Structures are given as C-alpha cells and as structure tokens.
N, C-alpha and C positions, 0 to 999 in steps of 0.2 A: 503493500499501500504506500502511496505517496502521502506526503505530510498533509495535503488538503483532505484526503480520505480519512487519515488518522484523526484529524481535528474534528471532522463532522460526522464521521461514520464509525470511528473505533468503538469496539464493544466494551461496555462497562464490565470490570472485573478482569480484563485481559491486560497483559503487560505489552508494552510497545518501548522501543529503545528511542528515547527522546532526549534532545538537548533540554536543559534547563529553561531556555527561552521558548522552545517549542511547547514545553509542559506548561508554561505560564499561559500561552495562547490556548491550549486546550482547556485549562482550568476556567479561562474566561467564558469559554463556549458552554462548558458545563454549567456555569452559574447563570446561563440565560442572557448572555451579552447582547446588547442591542446596538451599541456604537463604539467604535474604537478609533482613537486619533493618535498619530505619532509624527514626530520628524525623526528619521533614522540616524542612529549614532551607535557606534560599537562601544560597549558590549551588548546593547539592547536590540540591534537591529532585527535580529531574527524573529522576535516576537511579532512585531508588525509585518514582516515579510511572510511569516507563516499564515497570518490572518489574511494577508492580501491574496495569497495562493488559494486559500479556502473560501474566499468571499463569495464566490458564485455558487458554491455548494452550501453555504451557510445561510443564516437568517438574521444578519446584522449589517449595519452600515460601517464601512471602513474608510478612513481618510488619511492620506499623506498630506500634512499641512505645511505651510511655509516655514513655520518654526514652532519651538516647543511652547512658547507663550500663546500662540493661537491654538496649538492643540489642546492646552489646558483650558482655554476658554470654550473651546468647541465641546469637549467632553464634559466640562463643568456645567455648561448650560443644558446639555441634554440630561444630565443627572438632576438638575433642577426642574426639569420638565418630566421627570418621572421615568426616565429610560436608563437602565444599567449601562454604565459607561466605563470605559478603560482609556487611560492616557499612558502612553509609553515614551520614555526618553533615557538618555545616558544622564550620568550624574551632573555633568556641567549644564546640561539642558535645563535642569531644574533652576539654575541661576537665571537662564532666559525667562522661564515660566514663573519665577518667584512672585512677582507682582500679583499675578492672577491667582497663584497658589495661597498666598497669605490671606487674601480676602476671601477666598473660597471657604477657608476654615471658619471665617467669622459668619458667613451667611449659611453654611451647611448645604445640604442636599436632600432631595426627596427619594431619589433611588440610588442604589449602590454606585459609588465613585472610587475606583481603585487607580492610583497613581503608581506606576512602576518607575523607580529610579534604579538604573544599573550602574553601580559604582565601579571604580577601576583602580583598586589598589596596585601599585607598581607602574602606573601609567602605560599600560601595554598599548594603549591607542587613543591617549588623552593628553591634554596639556597640563593637567594637575591630577592629584589624587585626593581631592577633598572628600570628606566623610560626611555623607548626607544624612547620617543619624542625627546631625545637629540640626538639620532642617526640620525634623520631627519635633524637636524641642522648641525651635524658633516659631514654628507655626502651630504648636499644641495639636500635632497630628498623629493620631494613632498609627503605629508602624508595626509591621510584621517582617521577619527575617528568616527565610528558608535556609536550610543547610545543604539541600541536595535537590535534584529535579523532582522527585517525588513530593517533597514538601513544596516545592515552588508550584506544583499543580494544585495540591490541596489547600495551600495557603490562599491562592488566588480565589478559590471558590469561598473560603471562609471569609476573606477580606471584603467581598461584595455583601455577605450577610451581616458582617459587623459594621459596615459602612450604613446599612439601612437600620440596624439597631441604634446606632448613635446619631443617625442622620448627619453624618460627617464624612468627608473624605478619608481614605485610609491609604497610607503609604506602604508599598510593597517594595523593600529595599533588597536588592540581590547585588552580588558582585561578580566579577569576570569568571571567576572559577565556578560559581554556581550556574551562571548563564550559559557557559560553554562546556560544561561537563555533560557527557551523554551517558545515561543509564537506563535501567528499566523503570517504567512508570505504569503503575496500575490505573487504569482509567475508572472514572465513575459515571453515573447516569448523566446524561445531558438533559437539563431543564429547558423546556421551550421558552423563548422569550415571552414576556407578558404582552407586549405589543399594545401598551396603553398609555402612551405618552400624552401628557396634557400639562398646560402651565397655568397654574392658579396664581392670579395676581395677588402679591403681598409685598407692596413697595416698602413697608417699614421693617421687612426683613431682608429683601433682596437688592434694595438700592442704597448703597452703603455711604449716603452722606454722613457727615460727622455725628449728627444726632443718633442715627441708626447704628453706626459703628460702636458708639459708646454703650448702647443698650445690648449689642450682640457680644461684646467681649466677655461680660460675666456669664452669659450662657455658654460661650465656648469653654469657660474655666469650669462650669458645672459638668460639661461633657467630658472634660479630662477626668474629673472624678468618677463619673460613670465608667469611663474606659479603665481607670485604675482598679476599680473592683472586678471588672472583667478580667484584667491582667492577673490579679490574684488567684483566679480560679481557672484560667484557661488551660487546657492540656498542652498548649504550645509552650508553656513554661513548665519544665518538668525537671525533675532530679533523676539521674541515671547512675546506678551503682551506689556503693556504701564505702565508708572510711572516714578517719579522722581528718584526712586531707579533703579540702574542698576546693573545687575549681568552678569558676563561673565564666561562662563563654557563650558565644552565639555564632549563627551563620556557619559558613564553611570551617571555621576554626574548630567547631565541635568535632568534626571529623579528624583533624589533626590531633586533637587532645586525646581522643580515643586510641589513636595509633601510637601516641607518645606513652600512654599508661601501659599499652601492651609491650612496647619495646623496652621501657624502663622498669617493667614488672612492678608496677605500683598499683595499689588499691586506692581508690578515690570515689568521692561522690561528686558527680558532676552536674551542675545546674546549667541546664541548656536553655538559654533565653530565646524563645521564638517570637514573643510580643515584646519588643525592645523599647517601645514608648506607648503609654506610660509603663515604667518598670514595676513589677510587683514588689513594692518596698518591704511590706510585712513578711512576705515569704522569703525574701533575700535575707532580711535581719534574722529571721528564725533559722535560716540555713547557716548563716556565719556563726551564730551564737553557739551552734553545736560542733564547731570545727577547731582543730588546733592550729591550722594554718588555712589560708585561702589565697589561691593564685587565680589571677584574672588573665585570660587569654582572649585577645581581640586584635584585629587589624586597625591600623591607623590611630585615630584618637583614643585616649584613655577614657572613653564614654562610660563603660560599665565600671571600670576602676574607680573613677571619680565619684560615681554614684554610690558604690559599694562603701567608699570611705565615709561619704556623708551619711549614709544610713547607718553605718557602725557607730559613728560618732553621736548621731542622735540617740541611740539606745545604750550608749557607753559599752559597746561590745569591744573587748580588747583583744581581738584576734589580729594576728599580723596578716595584712593584705599585701600581696606580693604581685608586681606586674611591671608596667613600664616605668613608674617612678623610680624603681630601684635599677633600672637598666637591663632587666631580664628579657624584655621584648622591646622592639623598635616601634616607633610611630611611622616608619618609613617602610613603604613597599608591601608587597603581598607576602603573607606567610606561607610556608611549605611545611610538611611533616618534619623536615629537618629542623627548621627554626624553632618550632615548638617543642620538639624533643630537647634541643639543647637549652631553650628558655626555661623549662620546667626542671631539667637536671641542674641547672645552675642555681634556680630558685630554692631547691631543696639540698644543695650542696653535694649532689651525687656526680659520680663520673659520667661523662659524656661517652656513649658506646664508641668503640674504637672505629668503627665505620664511618662515623661522623666527624672524627677528629681531622682537622686540617683539610676539610673537603673543599673550601674555597680555592686554596693553592692547587689542588688536584684538578679542580674544574678549570682554572686558568691554565695549567699545563696543557690540559687536553684541547682546550680551545686554541692555544697558540699553535698546535700542529694541524687544525682544521682550516679549510679554505674560508675566508671570509664571505659572509652572505648579507650585505646590507641591503635594506629595503631600497629598490630602485623602481623607476618607472619602467612599464612594460615595453617590450620591443615595438616600436612604430607609435608609441604614445605621441599624441599631437602636442602635448605640453612640453616634451623635449625640444620639439622644433621651436615652439614659441619662445622659450627661454633662451635658447641658442640665439634667436633673432633679436631678444631684447638686449642680450649682451653684446651682440654685434653693432646694434644701433646705438647704444649708450657707450661703446667702448669700455664697458664695465666701470664707468666713472659716476654711476648713480648710487642711489640707496634704494633697496628693494623690499619694501614691507610686503608680507605674504599673508596668507590665510589658511584655512584648514580644508584639506582636500589632498587628492593624489599629488597635486603640484607642489605641496609642501616638501616632498622628497627631492626638490632641487637644491635643498640645503646641502646634499651629498656632492662630492666631487663626480665629474669634473664641472658641472654648471655652477654650484655654489652661489645660487641666486636668491637667497632667503636671508633677509637681515633683521626682521622684526615680526614677531607673532604673539598675539595676546589671546584672541578667542574668534570665534565665528564672526565674519563680517568686519573684523577689526583693521583689515589693510587699508581701507579708505579712510577711516577715522585717524589711524596713525599717519597715513600719508599727508593729511591735512595739518597735523601737528608738526611734522618734519618740514613741510614746505614754509610753515610760519617762521621758523627759527634758522633755517638753513638755505644757503644759496648754491643749490646743486640739484641736478635732477632727481625727482622722486617718482619711482615707478612702482606702483602698488598692483599686485596680482590678486585676482579673487575668481572662484569658480562659478559657474552658472548657478547650481543650486544655493551655495553660500550666498551669492548675490540676492537672491530672492529672500533668503533666511533673515539677513541682517545687514546687507551692503547698501540697501536703497537709502536709509537715513544718513549715512556717512556721505553718499553722493549728493544728497540735497544740501548737506552741510558745505560740501565743497564749492557747489555752485552759488549758494547764498553768500558765503564769505569770500568768493573768489579766489580759492586756493588753486594755484595753477598745477594741480595734481595730474599725473598721467596713470590712468587706470587701465590694466589689461584684464579683460574678462575672459577667462580661459574656459570656452564653452564646448564641452564634449557631449552635450545633450543627454546627460544622465547625472544622477548622485553616485559617481562610481566607486569612491573608496568604500563606502558602507554596504555596497552590494547591487548597485545599478537600479535604485529605486527611481520612480519618476518624480518630477517636480513641476512647477508651474510653467517651466519653458519647454516641456516635453509634449503637452497636450494629451496626457494620459492620466486618469484619476486613480484613486485608491480603490474604486469599484470596478476597475478594469475596463472602463469605458472612456471614449474620447471626451476630452475637456477642452476648455478655451485655452489655446496655446499663446502664452504671454511673450511678447518680443522684448528682449533685453535692450535693443536698440531704440525701440519705441519708448520704453521707460527712461532711458537715459535722455533722449531728446525731450520727453515729457517733463522731466524735472529741471530743463534748461541747459543741458549740455549742448553746446554748439558743434563742438567737434566730435563726431561718432563715426567710427568706420568699422566695417566687418571685413575680416581677412580670412584666407584659409591658410593656416600655418604650413601646410604642405607645400605652399608656393612660396619659397624662401626669399627670392629678390622682392616680389611684391610686398611681401609682409615686412621686410626690413625697411622698405621704402615708406610704408605707412606709418611705422613706428617713428621714424625719423621726423615725418611731418608732424606727428602728434607731440613730438618733444619740442619742436620749434613753435608750436601753437602757444599763443599768450593767453592762458587760461585753462580751465579744466578740459580734459580730453579723455575720450574712452575709445579704446580699440577692443573689439570683440574678436577674439581669436577662435574661430568655429570650426571644428572638425570632429567627427564621431569618435568615441572611444575606441581604441585599437582592438580591444577584446570583443566589443560588440560589433564592430565592423567585420572582424574576422569570422565571427559567428554567422553574422548575416550572409556573407559570402558562401560559407559552407552549406547553410540551409537552401540558398539559392542555387546551389551547384556551379558558383561562379569560381574560376581558378584564382588561387593566391600565386601571384608572380613574385618570387623573391629576387632580390638583386644579388649580384655577385661581383668579386673583385678581379680585375685583370691582373694577375701578379707581374706582368710585363711592363704595365704602365704605373703600377703602384710605386711611389718614390719613398715609401715609409714616413710620410709627413704626420701620420696619426691623427688627423683631424677628425676622421670618423669615430675613432676609439677614445681619443682623449680630450676633444673639445666638445663633440657632440655626446659621446658616450652612449650610443644606443647599445641595448643589450644583445643585439643579434650581432654586433661588429666585435671582432676579436683579433688580438695581434698573434701571428703565428711564430714570431721570432724573426721572421725575414720580410713579411707583408702582411698587410691587413687581409681579413677574411670575413665573410658573412655566413652566419649559421642559417642555412636555408629553412630548417624547421622552426626557427624563431621568427624569421624576417616577415613582417606583415606586408611588404611591398609598398611602403609609403613613398619611397624615393628621395627621401630628404638627403641621405648620405650621398647619392649620386649628384645631387645639386650643389653640395658644398665641397666636394672633392676637388681640389685646385688642378689635379692632373687628369680629370675625366677617366679615372681608372674604375669606376663603378658604373655598372650597367645591369639592365634586366636580364635574368636568366630564365630557365624553363618554369612552366607553370608547376606550381606545388599541388600534389593531390592529397595532401594530409587532410584528416577529418578532426 
C-alpha cells in the first residue's frame, strides 16, 4: 500500500511501517480531521506531504499556505468555526506564526486545533535549534511530546480530544528523531469528520480589542489550571520501573534513558513526561520525595530540570537533582544513546563502558579517511548557473545576502556566494540595511517559494525607502529543498487542483520596482548582461532567474520519453583550465588528473559548462537512456 492508502484505508489493529510524520498524519485522519494547513519545512514536511498525497481519497481540506502565520490563521479560523483542524510547521515556523498563535490561546477554539511544531536539535536542517517547549509556557498552551511514531499517532488523536475538552489549541511537539524514525505503528479506527462547520458570532470573545483581551487572559489561566489537573491524571505522564534512583525525561530521550539503564545495568524509576505543559507538579513532587537521587535527561534547554528544582524547593524536598546545571548533559545538539549513557554514568560516578571511551577521537579518525561529502547543488541545477553569473557580473566585489533554500548551498566552494542569512525572507531586508551603510554592490538572493513566504514586505520596504538593492529571485518553480511542494507561483494547490498562478514579476512591478527582468540562467551571456544592467540601474532592481529544478526536469523528460543528452569533454581540446570543475563546480564535472570529464549518468544536459569553456572543449554527446 502507498502512503495515501495507509492513511485513508489502513485497517485498524494492523501494524504499518511509518515515519513519525506519517503517523501524525494518520492520527489526524483517525481523529476526524476536517482541515489541515502548512508551510513545508524540515523536519515537519512529510506530515503535510502525506496529507497532500491522500487528499483525494480523504474527506478533509488541505492547504499549502504562503507561510506559517497564514497557516495558523487558516487552521485557527476553521477551528473557531467548529471544524477539527491541524496546522503543521517546523520549529522556526512557530516564530513566524507566533503573533496569531499567542492570540489564539486567548480566544480559544470551538473544535479541536492541533499545532505541530517539529523541533530540530542539532540544526540538521535549520538556522537554529530553539526549544519550542518554551512557546508552550509563553502562550500557556497545553503541550504533548511523543517519544516514538506510535505515540506520535496516538497523541495526535488525543490532542484533538484534549483541545475540545479545554476549548484551547494543543501543541504537539516532536523532534527530528521522532519525525524521521520509521517503526511499526498500530492503527486505530478512523472517525468520520463531523462536517458541521458553523460560525457563531461572539465578538466579545473573538475580537481581541484590549477590553476583550483583558477579560480573556484570566479565562486562559483558568484553562491552564484545568489542564494541570488533566496532566496529574493522564496516562501520558507515567512512571516506568522501580528503584531509589529517579530519572525524569521526555520525548525521544526516554528511549535513550532505557538503553542507558540496560547498558549500565542500573535499576531506576523513570518518570516519562508525555504532557509537558502544564507539568504534573504534584506527581513530580511525590516522585522526587521518594528518591535518593534524581537525574533529568532532556535535549536543549533545562526545561524539565528547572521545573523540577522549583517543585522540590516549594515542598522542601532535599533530593539531589542532577542534569545540565552540573554539566552532565549539554544544552547543545541532539542526544544519542551514547551521550545519555555517558551523562548518566558521570552523574552517578560510574565508569563509562569501554566501547564509549574516546569515541569522538575514533569517529574523527574514521572520518579523516572517508571521502568528504558536503551538501552540494545537484548536477544541472540552474542555481549554480545563476550564482556563477552573479559572480561574473559583479567581479566578486559585492556583498551577497542570501536566504533559505537549495541556493543557500552556494556558501560552499567553489561559488562561495553567501554572506549573510538570518531567516526566511531576510535577504531583501538585510540587503536594505547593507545598502544604507555601505557603498558597494549589494546583491540579495531569494527563492520563489521564499519570496512569497516573506520576501514581499522587504521588497516593499526597498521601494518605499529607495534602497538601491539588487535582488535575484531564483525561480525553479517549486519548493525544492523540502520536497518539491507547490507554492503560489506554481499554479497548483494543496487539493491537487489548479489554482491562480501568481507572477513574481507582476508582484515586483506592482509594489513599484521599475527594473524587473526575467532571465533563463542556462543562457549564460544573456544572463550576465541582464545582471550588469541591474547593477548599473539607479534604484531597486529585480532579476528573476527562471529555470525548472533539474530533478523535476529530468523526471519530466523520463516520463515523456524524451532523451537526456549529456555533454562530454574533448580531451584533445581541453587545456586543463578547470573552469568547469573549479569555478562552476558542477557535480557532473570531474578532473581525471589530465583533463576534465563529465559523468554522463549525472549530467542533465543543461549545457552551461559548454558555454563557459574558454576552449570550446565541451559539446553534446549521445542521448542518455537512463531511467
């Protein structure tokens, strides 16, 4: 069965091998999902993608939104109108959505609203590793934390019911390791959607003018008290095992704790926190009072540890609480079984098992002998051509703010065309700031999906304040880095039907940019000429570098039985200048030791290398029949 069939037709009581993210999608459908909204972002993307694949077999509305704030507003409004709703985002997406998120907690909802935040300890695919448990405290939002895919599915179902019991949004916080772990998940029954949306006017609840907000805040705090009572009783907060040693943990760290106990041959009572806001204070206090020592194991911030200390102080519980404050565990990065084993051993003064001693040096030695595999742009990626052309047009004498997408990889040699990055959409705003204080070319780069996400306000700012920024929109007609999802510029919606295709150039002209030009980056000379014109223009200028994602274009050709014609190097003409390998850096171009060569199985046939070769040593080869 494909994922769409598992989500919509998978039999209750039967196990299926699912990613944690796929399990969340199934959980939402089991709960009677009526609407889901998202902006894709790793490690959350597969939740929305799975719902997208199943939407025509399901009975819910699905939407890829322009950004997370809009997604929060879409799902929040649907929940206010009595439709069970899910909103999905990565951890930094909650920053974008936080304005709507905070106020949603004040007004509450009428049907279940589950907010999925996929955190990324270790920054595997993110610009920071913020701990979004703190958002639950900030917003007084009930929060659940699964430890594995089965819990991810089950907690999603429970979160909808809990949301309706409290009439409040519920935050489901997962991490990369839970999202991307694949394991057996036993499915439950699918409840049919209620299909009874209605909006009952109640402006003195839902219109948060200051007078209303002041009245709603005490109501929110009463909801927190109600949720605390639930937290004291819920089976999601449970104690596993017995012993004088107590360990408090949550999420994926629970699995590592259990492995550590087995490895170190320890007996302990493990308090597994599944409902991590509000915490079950009384239950934690009773647990700590019965232990000789308590170790707190959690990734990132000492959220549980600080609360445990406060709870102990309140009841004058004189138990040692060991964790990050003594340096046994780090606030940095993702935990592994090894880090937890080492931390628990150090906290108890036990020897670290021999197989874990000096493991970092052993890893470093092994990696030193392995060929490096840095993340790179795909062979034939039009972004590589675009940034080669920017470098040529500017003579590498500019500053290059960048944004979030595949093109961020030009930070790597040989292009090295990324100088400043803050967050989604920041390239245009940071370009404005740099032009205000520096007298040199500022060329910002932003992707098509990111432009719609949060680039437009920065462009309006550039026009309004007349910053002479030069913005290159790299438009590959997809949200490529997170899995080729549609966006407003593609003309395809989350329901899998055509929508209104929004023109980037029309938007740029509409906000007042006078110099707007569309180029094909696979036409090198014309592209460099256009970029030089933009650089010479006295005012904001936008160049849209438009060419489809190489992966999608290759797939299109294969499905249409069109040949892919790779390029090849004539070794008699090649003079070893290495422009193709060392300046363009295409993944298909290699150096044999005597001359350049092109890997036919990788080459997409874009032809950029042939255009930049000063000796005309590269030409089309034979049609490639690969599938």
